[in-house]
C-alpha positions as a Markdown table, in Angstrom:
| # | Residue | x | y | z |
|---|---|---|---|---|
| 1 | Met | -143.5 | 105.0 | 81.0 |
| 2 | Leu | -146.3 | 102.0 | 82.2 |
| 3 | Val | -143.8 | 99.9 | 83.7 |
| 4 | Pro | -142.1 | 102.3 | 86.2 |
| 5 | Met | -145.6 | 103.6 | 87.1 |
| 6 | Tyr | -147.0 | 100.1 | 87.8 |
| 7 | Leu | -144.0 | 99.2 | 90.2 |
| 8 | Leu | -144.6 | 102.4 | 91.9 |
| 9 | Val | -148.1 | 101.7 | 92.3 |
| 10 | Val | -147.9 | 98.2 | 93.0 |
| 11 | Asn | -144.8 | 98.5 | 95.6 |
| 12 | Ala | -146.7 | 101.4 | 97.7 |
| 13 | Phe | -148.5 | 98.8 | 99.2 |
| 14 | Lys | -145.7 | 96.1 | 100.3 |
| 15 | Gly | -143.2 | 95.3 | 102.7 |
| 16 | Gln | -139.6 | 95.6 | 102.2 |
| 17 | Gln | -138.7 | 92.0 | 101.5 |
| 18 | Asp | -141.7 | 91.6 | 99.2 |
| 19 | Ile | -140.8 | 94.7 | 97.1 |
| 20 | Val | -137.1 | 93.2 | 96.9 |
| 21 | Thr | -138.3 | 89.8 | 96.3 |
| 22 | His | -141.3 | 90.0 | 94.1 |
| 23 | Pro | -141.2 | 93.8 | 92.5 |
| 24 | Phe | -143.8 | 92.9 | 90.0 |
| 25 | Ser | -146.2 | 90.7 | 91.8 |
| 26 | Leu | -149.8 | 91.9 | 92.4 |
| 27 | Ser | -150.8 | 89.0 | 94.5 |
| 28 | Pro | -153.5 | 90.1 | 97.1 |
| 29 | Asp | -151.3 | 88.5 | 99.8 |
| 30 | Leu | -148.6 | 90.7 | 99.6 |
| 31 | Leu | -150.5 | 94.0 | 99.7 |
| 32 | Thr | -151.6 | 96.0 | 102.7 |
| 33 | Phe | -152.4 | 99.8 | 103.3 |
| 34 | Glu | -150.0 | 99.8 | 106.2 |
| 35 | Tyr | -147.1 | 101.4 | 104.6 |
| 36 | Leu | -149.3 | 104.2 | 103.1 |
| 37 | Gly | -150.6 | 105.2 | 106.3 |
| 38 | Lys | -147.5 | 105.7 | 107.3 |
| 39 | Ala | -146.4 | 107.8 | 104.8 |
| 40 | Leu | -149.3 | 110.2 | 105.4 |
| 41 | Ser | -148.3 | 110.4 | 109.0 |
| 42 | Asn | -144.3 | 110.5 | 108.5 |
| 43 | Pro | -142.8 | 113.1 | 111.0 |
| 44 | Asp | -140.5 | 114.1 | 108.3 |
| 45 | Phe | -142.7 | 115.0 | 106.0 |
| 46 | Asp | -146.3 | 116.6 | 106.4 |
| 47 | Val | -147.7 | 115.7 | 103.3 |
| 48 | Val | -150.9 | 117.6 | 103.8 |
| 49 | Lys | -148.4 | 120.7 | 104.4 |
| 50 | Gly | -147.0 | 119.7 | 101.3 |
| 51 | Tyr | -150.1 | 119.8 | 99.3 |
| 52 | Ala | -151.8 | 123.0 | 100.7 |
| 53 | Val | -148.3 | 125.0 | 99.6 |
| 54 | Thr | -148.4 | 123.4 | 96.5 |
| 55 | Ile | -152.4 | 124.2 | 95.7 |
| 56 | Leu | -151.7 | 127.7 | 96.8 |
| 57 | Phe | -148.7 | 128.2 | 94.6 |
| 58 | Val | -151.1 | 126.5 | 91.8 |
| 59 | Val | -153.7 | 129.1 | 92.4 |
| 60 | Leu | -151.8 | 132.1 | 92.5 |
| 61 | Val | -149.9 | 130.9 | 89.2 |
| 62 | Asn | -153.1 | 130.7 | 87.4 |
| 63 | Val | -154.6 | 133.5 | 88.5 |
| 64 | Leu | -151.8 | 135.8 | 87.4 |
| 65 | Ser | -151.1 | 134.0 | 84.3 |
| 66 | Ile | -154.6 | 134.7 | 83.3 |
| 67 | Val | -154.6 | 138.2 | 84.5 |
| 68 | Leu | -151.4 | 138.7 | 82.5 |
| 69 | Ala | -151.6 | 136.4 | 79.3 |
| 70 | Cys | -155.1 | 136.8 | 78.2 |
| 71 | Pro | -155.4 | 140.6 | 77.9 |
| 72 | Val | -151.7 | 141.0 | 76.0 |
| 73 | Ser | -153.1 | 137.9 | 73.7 |
| 74 | Tyr | -156.0 | 139.9 | 72.8 |
| 75 | Val | -154.0 | 142.9 | 71.9 |
| 76 | Ile | -151.8 | 141.2 | 69.8 |
| 77 | Ser | -154.5 | 139.5 | 67.9 |
| 78 | Arg | -156.4 | 142.0 | 67.1 |
| 79 | Arg | -153.4 | 144.1 | 65.9 |
| 80 | Ala | -151.9 | 143.5 | 62.5 |
| 81 | Arg | -149.0 | 145.8 | 62.7 |
| 82 | Arg | -145.4 | 144.5 | 62.7 |
| 83 | Pro | -144.5 | 145.5 | 66.5 |
| 84 | Tyr | -147.1 | 143.2 | 67.4 |
| 85 | Arg | -146.1 | 140.4 | 65.6 |
| 86 | Leu | -142.7 | 140.9 | 67.0 |
| 87 | Leu | -143.9 | 141.1 | 70.3 |
| 88 | Leu | -145.6 | 137.7 | 69.4 |
| 89 | Leu | -142.5 | 136.4 | 68.6 |
| 90 | Leu | -140.8 | 137.4 | 70.9 |
| 91 | Phe | -143.3 | 135.4 | 73.6 |
| 92 | Val | -142.8 | 132.4 | 71.5 |
| 93 | Ala | -139.3 | 132.6 | 71.7 |
| 94 | Gly | -139.4 | 132.3 | 75.4 |
| 95 | Thr | -141.0 | 128.7 | 74.9 |
| 96 | Phe | -137.3 | 127.3 | 74.0 |
| 97 | Ile | -135.7 | 128.6 | 76.8 |
| 98 | Pro | -135.2 | 125.7 | 79.8 |
| 99 | Ser | -136.1 | 127.2 | 82.9 |
| 100 | Gln | -132.9 | 125.8 | 84.4 |
| 101 | Val | -130.9 | 128.2 | 82.2 |
| 102 | Leu | -132.5 | 131.1 | 84.2 |
| 103 | Leu | -132.2 | 130.0 | 87.4 |
| 104 | Ile | -128.9 | 131.8 | 88.1 |
| 105 | Pro | -129.8 | 135.2 | 86.9 |
| 106 | Val | -133.3 | 134.8 | 88.5 |
| 107 | Val | -131.6 | 134.2 | 92.0 |
| 108 | Tyr | -129.8 | 137.4 | 91.5 |
| 109 | Thr | -132.6 | 139.5 | 90.3 |
| 110 | Leu | -134.9 | 138.2 | 93.1 |
| 111 | Lys | -131.8 | 138.9 | 95.9 |
| 112 | Phe | -131.6 | 142.2 | 94.5 |
| 113 | Leu | -135.7 | 143.0 | 94.8 |
| 114 | Gly | -135.6 | 141.3 | 98.2 |
| 115 | Leu | -137.8 | 138.6 | 97.2 |
| 116 | Met | -135.5 | 135.6 | 97.4 |
| 117 | Asn | -136.8 | 132.5 | 99.5 |
| 118 | Ser | -140.3 | 134.5 | 99.6 |
| 119 | Ile | -144.0 | 133.4 | 98.1 |
| 120 | Pro | -143.9 | 136.5 | 95.9 |
| 121 | Gly | -140.8 | 135.7 | 94.1 |
| 122 | Phe | -141.4 | 132.4 | 93.5 |
| 123 | Val | -144.8 | 132.8 | 92.2 |
| 124 | Leu | -143.7 | 135.8 | 89.9 |
| 125 | Phe | -141.1 | 133.5 | 88.5 |
| 126 | Glu | -143.3 | 130.6 | 87.9 |
| 127 | Thr | -145.9 | 132.8 | 86.3 |
| 128 | Ala | -143.0 | 134.3 | 83.8 |
| 129 | Leu | -142.4 | 130.7 | 82.7 |
| 130 | Thr | -146.3 | 130.2 | 81.8 |
| 131 | Leu | -146.7 | 133.1 | 79.6 |
| 132 | Pro | -144.9 | 132.5 | 76.6 |
| 133 | Phe | -146.8 | 129.0 | 75.8 |
| 134 | Ser | -150.2 | 130.9 | 77.2 |
| 135 | Val | -149.6 | 134.1 | 75.0 |
| 136 | Phe | -148.8 | 131.9 | 72.1 |
| 137 | Leu | -152.4 | 129.6 | 72.5 |
| 138 | Tyr | -154.6 | 132.3 | 73.5 |
| 139 | Thr | -153.5 | 134.4 | 70.6 |
| 140 | Gly | -154.2 | 131.8 | 68.2 |
| 141 | Tyr | -157.4 | 131.1 | 69.6 |
| 142 | Ile | -158.5 | 134.7 | 70.0 |
| 143 | Ser | -158.0 | 135.1 | 66.2 |
| 144 | Thr | -160.7 | 132.3 | 65.6 |
| 145 | Ile | -163.4 | 134.6 | 67.7 |
| 146 | Pro | -164.9 | 137.2 | 65.2 |
| 147 | Arg | -164.1 | 140.8 | 64.9 |
| 148 | Ser | -167.8 | 141.6 | 64.9 |
| 149 | Leu | -168.3 | 141.2 | 68.3 |
| 150 | Asp | -165.6 | 143.7 | 69.3 |
| 151 | Glu | -167.3 | 146.0 | 67.0 |
| 152 | Ala | -170.6 | 145.5 | 68.4 |
| 153 | Ala | -169.4 | 145.7 | 72.0 |
| 154 | Thr | -167.8 | 149.1 | 70.9 |
| 155 | Ile | -171.1 | 150.4 | 69.2 |
| 156 | Asp | -172.8 | 149.6 | 72.4 |
| 157 | Gly | -170.5 | 152.1 | 74.3 |
| 158 | Ala | -167.8 | 149.4 | 75.7 |
| 159 | Gly | -164.3 | 150.1 | 76.1 |
| 160 | Ala | -161.3 | 147.9 | 75.2 |
| 161 | His | -161.2 | 146.3 | 78.9 |
| 162 | Arg | -164.9 | 145.9 | 79.2 |
| 163 | Thr | -164.8 | 144.2 | 75.5 |
| 164 | Phe | -162.5 | 142.0 | 76.4 |
| 165 | Trp | -163.3 | 140.7 | 80.1 |
| 166 | Ser | -167.2 | 140.8 | 79.1 |
| 167 | Val | -167.4 | 139.3 | 75.7 |
| 168 | Ile | -164.2 | 137.7 | 74.3 |
| 169 | Phe | -163.0 | 136.2 | 77.9 |
| 170 | Pro | -166.4 | 134.2 | 78.5 |
| 171 | Leu | -165.6 | 132.7 | 75.0 |
| 172 | Met | -162.0 | 131.4 | 75.5 |
| 173 | Arg | -163.2 | 129.1 | 78.9 |
| 174 | Pro | -162.1 | 125.8 | 76.6 |
| 175 | Val | -158.7 | 127.1 | 76.1 |
| 176 | Ala | -158.0 | 128.8 | 79.3 |
| 177 | Ala | -159.3 | 125.8 | 81.0 |
| 178 | Thr | -156.8 | 124.0 | 79.3 |
| 179 | Met | -153.8 | 126.1 | 80.1 |
| 180 | Val | -154.9 | 126.2 | 83.9 |
| 181 | Ile | -154.7 | 122.2 | 83.6 |
| 182 | Leu | -151.0 | 122.5 | 82.1 |
| 183 | Asn | -150.1 | 125.1 | 84.4 |
| 184 | Thr | -151.3 | 123.2 | 87.5 |
| 185 | Phe | -149.3 | 120.2 | 86.2 |
| 186 | Ser | -146.0 | 122.1 | 85.7 |
| 187 | Val | -146.2 | 123.9 | 89.1 |
| 188 | Trp | -147.2 | 120.5 | 90.7 |
| 189 | Asn | -144.1 | 118.7 | 88.8 |
| 190 | Asp | -141.5 | 121.3 | 89.2 |
| 191 | Phe | -138.3 | 120.5 | 91.8 |
| 192 | Ala | -135.4 | 122.8 | 90.9 |
| 193 | Asn | -137.2 | 125.8 | 91.1 |
| 194 | Pro | -138.8 | 125.7 | 94.3 |
| 195 | Gln | -136.0 | 123.6 | 95.8 |
| 196 | Ile | -133.4 | 126.7 | 94.9 |
| 197 | Leu | -135.9 | 129.8 | 95.0 |
| 198 | Leu | -137.5 | 128.8 | 98.4 |
| 199 | Gly | -134.7 | 127.2 | 100.2 |
| 200 | Pro | -134.8 | 125.7 | 103.6 |
| 201 | Ser | -134.8 | 129.1 | 105.4 |
| 202 | Ser | -138.2 | 129.7 | 103.7 |
| 203 | Gly | -139.6 | 126.8 | 106.0 |
| 204 | Leu | -142.1 | 126.4 | 103.0 |
| 205 | Tyr | -141.8 | 123.1 | 100.5 |
| 206 | Thr | -143.8 | 121.9 | 97.7 |
| 207 | Ile | -145.0 | 118.3 | 97.4 |
| 208 | Thr | -141.8 | 117.5 | 95.5 |
| 209 | Thr | -139.2 | 119.3 | 97.7 |
| 210 | Gly | -140.7 | 117.8 | 100.4 |
| 211 | Ile | -140.9 | 114.5 | 99.5 |
| 212 | Tyr | -137.1 | 114.8 | 98.1 |
| 213 | Ala | -136.0 | 115.6 | 101.6 |
| 214 | Ala | -138.0 | 112.9 | 103.6 |
| 215 | Val | -137.2 | 110.1 | 101.0 |
| 216 | Gly | -133.4 | 111.3 | 101.5 |
| 217 | Gln | -133.2 | 110.2 | 104.4 |
| 218 | Tyr | -134.8 | 106.2 | 103.7 |
| 219 | Ser | -133.6 | 106.0 | 100.1 |
| 220 | Thr | -133.0 | 101.9 | 100.9 |
| 221 | Asp | -136.4 | 101.9 | 102.9 |
| 222 | Tyr | -138.5 | 101.1 | 100.1 |
| 223 | Thr | -141.5 | 101.0 | 102.3 |
| 224 | Val | -141.2 | 104.8 | 103.0 |
| 225 | Val | -139.9 | 105.6 | 99.1 |
| 226 | Phe | -142.6 | 104.0 | 97.2 |
| 227 | Pro | -145.9 | 105.4 | 99.3 |
| 228 | Thr | -144.2 | 108.5 | 99.5 |
| 229 | Leu | -143.6 | 108.8 | 96.0 |
| 230 | Leu | -147.1 | 107.8 | 95.2 |
| 231 | Leu | -148.7 | 110.3 | 97.5 |
| 232 | Ala | -146.9 | 112.9 | 94.9 |
| 233 | Ala | -148.0 | 111.4 | 91.9 |
| 234 | Ala | -151.2 | 110.3 | 92.5 |
| 235 | Pro | -153.3 | 113.9 | 92.4 |
| 236 | Pro | -151.7 | 115.2 | 88.9 |
| 237 | Leu | -152.2 | 111.9 | 87.3 |
| 238 | Ile | -155.6 | 111.1 | 88.1 |
| 239 | Ala | -156.5 | 115.0 | 87.2 |
| 240 | Phe | -155.1 | 114.3 | 83.8 |
| 241 | Val | -156.9 | 111.1 | 83.3 |
| 242 | Leu | -160.1 | 112.6 | 84.2 |
| 243 | Leu | -159.5 | 115.9 | 82.2 |
| 244 | Gln | -157.4 | 114.6 | 79.3 |
| 245 | Arg | -160.3 | 115.3 | 77.0 |
| 246 | Tyr | -160.9 | 118.8 | 78.0 |
| 247 | Ile | -156.8 | 119.4 | 77.5 |
| 248 | Ile | -156.7 | 118.0 | 74.1 |
| 249 | Gly | -160.0 | 119.8 | 72.9 |
| 250 | Gly | -158.7 | 122.9 | 74.3 |
| 251 | Leu | -155.4 | 122.6 | 72.5 |
| 252 | Ser | -156.9 | 121.4 | 69.2 |
| 253 | Thr | -159.6 | 123.9 | 68.9 |
| 254 | Gly | -157.2 | 126.7 | 68.5 |
| 255 | Ala | -154.8 | 124.9 | 66.4 |
| 256 | Ile | -157.7 | 123.7 | 63.6 |
| 257 | Lys | -159.5 | 126.8 | 63.4 |
| 258 | Gly | -156.4 | 129.5 | 63.6 |
């Protein structure tokens, strides 16, 4: 994994001839920011717009995922009856289904609902893809929170909704932050789903679909390919390096205590 990443970063700052003849060279004499600047102003792909659209999807999916998955996980974790255990197994089963397998049925469903090639349709599908693992992780984490907190809130007159959002949810910040980061990476790197569900008629493209369209025209011009790919890969890569301890911490806390 490191070798392709090294080639991507190094060759994003080289000319065509230097990439072909010295792909592994890190000589300062070969490096220039010229081609990276051209990639930012590429007329075939507005990188800033691609970033904006992708960030919009990331925010919407994360908000919906939290609003839907957290309360469901709370109910499942606080109920010992069999139907709730089966509901958890149903969500866990969803983690074994590749999203590509669902694309064709989802296309027909969105067309029937009039949501094909639209932001709501795409966001709903992406949110649904986050629910299985989110519910699984949240349920294990909430199980580590003492039930006495629920009982104390009930005695104080709080209902189930107030108890969850005011007492339990603030304690879920570590695992919620972990899921937000993981879901962000998933939406940011997704290619097949936006390529099919949004389509060219919507006029919307994420960072991955936009770069695919732009790079496809210049597949042999490496001074376009490498800088453009670097612009797409850099944000999640930097974010992962900076936030990896939070990701690992949120995952391991629920796993160990559960």
